C-alpha positions in Angstrom: 114.3 116.8 91.0 115.2 113.3 90.5 113.6 111.1 88.8 112.3 108.4 91.7 112.9 105.4 90.7 111.3 102.2 92.7 113.4 99.6 92.8 113.2 96.3 95.8 115.2 97.1 98.9 115.9 95.5 102.5 116.5 97.1 105.2 117.6 96.3 108.7 118.0 97.4 112.3 119.3 96.6 115.3 119.3 97.0 118.7 122.3 98.4 120.7 121.2 98.2 124.2 124.5 97.1 127.1 124.7 93.1 126.8 127.5 92.0 128.8 130.2 92.2 126.8 129.0 94.4 124.4 126.6 97.9 124.1 124.2 97.6 120.5 122.2 100.4 118.9 119.2 100.7 116.1 120.4 100.2 113.2 119.2 100.4 109.5 120.8 99.6 106.7 118.8 98.8 102.8 120.5 96.5 100.3 118.8 96.9 97.6 117.1 93.8 95.8 116.3 94.9 92.7 114.9 91.4 90.6 112.4 90.5 94.1 109.8 92.3 95.8 110.7 95.2 97.7 110.7 93.9 101.5 111.8 95.4 104.9 113.2 93.5 107.7 113.5 94.9 110.8 116.2 92.9 112.9 116.4 93.7 116.7 120.2 91.7 117.1 123.9 92.2 118.3 124.0 92.8 113.9 122.3 93.2 111.1 121.4 89.4 110.8 118.4 86.9 112.2 118.1 85.9 115.3 116.3 85.2 118.6 114.4 87.9 118.6 115.2 87.9 122.3 113.9 91.5 122.7 111.6 91.6 120.2 108.8 92.2 122.4 109.3 95.6 123.6 109.0 97.1 119.8 106.5 94.5 118.3 103.3 96.6 117.1 104.4 99.4 118.9 107.1 100.9 116.6 107.1 103.0 114.1 108.2 103.4 110.6 108.4 105.9 108.4 109.5 106.1 104.0 109.8 109.0 102.8 110.6 109.9 99.4 110.7 113.3 97.7 107.1 112.6 95.9 106.0 111.6 99.5 108.1 113.5 102.5 105.6 113.0 105.3 103.9 109.5 105.5 102.5 108.2 107.8 103.6 106.2 110.1 103.3 102.1 109.4 104.0 98.9 111.9 106.7 96.1 111.3 104.8 93.3 111.0 106.6 89.5 113.0 108.6 87.3 111.1 109.8 83.6 112.2 111.9 80.9 110.3 113.2 78.2 112.5 114.1 80.4 115.8 114.3 83.2 114.5 112.3 86.3 114.4 112.7 89.8 113.4 109.8 92.2 112.1 108.7 93.3 108.6 106.8 96.0 106.4 106.1 95.9 103.0 106.9 99.7 101.5 108.9 100.2 97.7 111.5 102.9 98.6 112.9 105.4 95.8 116.4 105.7 95.0 116.4 109.2 97.2 114.6 108.2 100.5 115.1 107.8 104.4 114.1 105.2 106.1 112.6 106.4 110.1 112.5 104.5 112.9 111.3 104.5 116.1 110.8 102.4 119.0 110.9 102.5 123.2 113.0 99.7 124.9 111.1 100.6 128.5 113.6 100.0 131.5 117.1 98.2 131.7 119.7 98.2 134.7 122.9 99.8 133.6 124.6 98.7 137.2 122.0 99.9 139.7 120.8 103.1 137.3 117.0 102.0 135.9 117.6 103.9 132.8 114.3 103.9 130.5 115.4 103.6 126.6 114.4 104.7 123.4 115.8 104.6 120.3 115.7 106.1 117.1 117.6 105.5 113.4 117.5 106.3 109.7 118.9 105.5 107.2 119.2 108.4 104.5 120.2 108.0 100.8 119.7 111.0 98.2 121.8 112.2 94.9 121.3 116.0 95.3 121.1 119.2 97.7 117.4 119.1 96.5 116.6 116.0 98.4 119.5 116.6 101.3 117.4 119.7 101.8 113.7 118.0 101.7 114.3 114.5 103.3 117.4 115.7 105.7 114.9 116.7 108.8 112.9 113.8 110.1 110.5 116.0 111.8 108.0 112.9 113.6 111.2 112.1 115.4 111.6 113.5 119.1 115.5 112.9 117.9 117.4 114.3 114.6 120.6 114.0 113.5 120.4 116.1 110.5 123.0 116.7 107.6 123.6 119.7 105.5 126.3 119.6 102.7 128.6 122.7 102.6 130.5 122.5 99.7 133.2 119.4 100.5 132.3 119.0 104.2 129.3 117.2 105.4 127.9 119.2 108.1 126.1 117.4 111.4 123.6 119.0 113.4 122.1 117.2 117.0 118.2 118.2 117.4 116.4 117.6 120.8 112.4 118.4 119.7 113.9 120.7 117.0 117.0 122.6 119.2 120.5 121.9 119.0 122.2 119.7 121.7 125.2 121.0 122.7 128.0 119.2 123.6 127.3 115.6 122.9 129.9 113.1 121.4 128.5 112.2 118.3 131.1 108.4 117.1 131.5 108.8 113.1 132.8 106.1 111.0 132.9 105.3 107.3 134.9 104.2 104.6 138.8 103.9 104.6 138.9 103.4 108.0 137.3 106.5 109.3 136.4 106.9 113.1 136.0 110.5 115.0 134.7 110.8 118.2 133.5 113.8 118.5 131.6 116.7 120.2 128.8 119.1 119.0 129.7 122.7 119.4 126.8 125.2 120.9 125.2 124.8 117.8 124.3 121.1 118.0 126.8 120.2 115.0 129.8 118.3 113.8 131.5 118.4 110.7 133.6 116.5 108.2 135.5 115.5 104.7 132.9 114.0 102.5 133.8 110.9 101.6 134.3 110.5 97.4 132.4 107.0 98.3 131.6 104.3 100.9 128.7 104.9 103.8 129.2 107.0 106.6 127.7 105.7 110.5 127.1 108.5 113.5 125.8 108.0 116.3 124.5 109.7 119.5 122.8 110.2 122.1 120.5 112.8 125.0 120.0 112.1 128.3 118.5 113.1 130.9 117.5 112.7 134.6 113.5 112.7 134.9 112.6 110.1 137.3 109.3 108.3 136.6 107.9 105.2 136.4 107.2 102.5 133.2 104.8 100.4 133.4 104.8 100.1 136.6 109.2 99.8 137.0 110.9 103.1 138.3 114.0 104.5 136.8 116.3 107.3 137.2 117.3 107.8 133.7 116.1 108.1 130.3 118.2 108.0 127.3 117.6 108.7 123.8 120.0 107.5 121.2 120.2 108.0 117.5 122.1 106.3 114.8 122.1 107.9 111.3 123.3 105.5 108.1 124.1 107.5 104.9 125.5 105.5 101.8 127.5 108.0 100.2 127.3 107.3 95.5 130.8 108.2 94.1 129.3 107.3 90.7 126.4 110.3 91.7 126.6 114.3 91.4 126.6 113.9 95.0 125.3 116.6 96.6 
């Protein structure tokens, strides 16, 4: 097992909903800062940077964040605090990530109107950094989240399984982006899986979703569908042995 080395890190997440021109999603990106205190900043914006926090009220006090390591694979959920800086605001938690970790987050946005259809939106996000097969096995599954993208290393391939409440989600589109212009849009098979060549280094990002036609009400507001969105950011370190 690799020795856990705690370093400072900044975790940035941004929310993805349909805006007038673009669709956005909840992402988590970890930026290490070796000579400062650990800062975990969560942004709900169109990009990974501070903004006016227009959607932040949907998540303050209700979103959960987990930072899992080999030594602590099942931590309790923590809540993020609000931070204001001039006209900008975001959320922050202070937790020391290790050099092998999974940062996981969940938040319920609420009801959003897509044209004439009201949809209840849920967002899940992960950032997984592992340097060994054992670490991927230990941290790859975020069991605390209903929707998950779970990686497996199979020789020179990476296999990802989309799970809804622990069961494979078949025939769902997964959008993959990576180094050297990698762009793949591929549906999961009958076992909820996709596979791709493992990059030598760089960063993979994946996103997918499941949707259900289950009408209901959320805080008195009617909706016709429920959509769960997930993203996974996975840095690939070409200098390490890799999983």
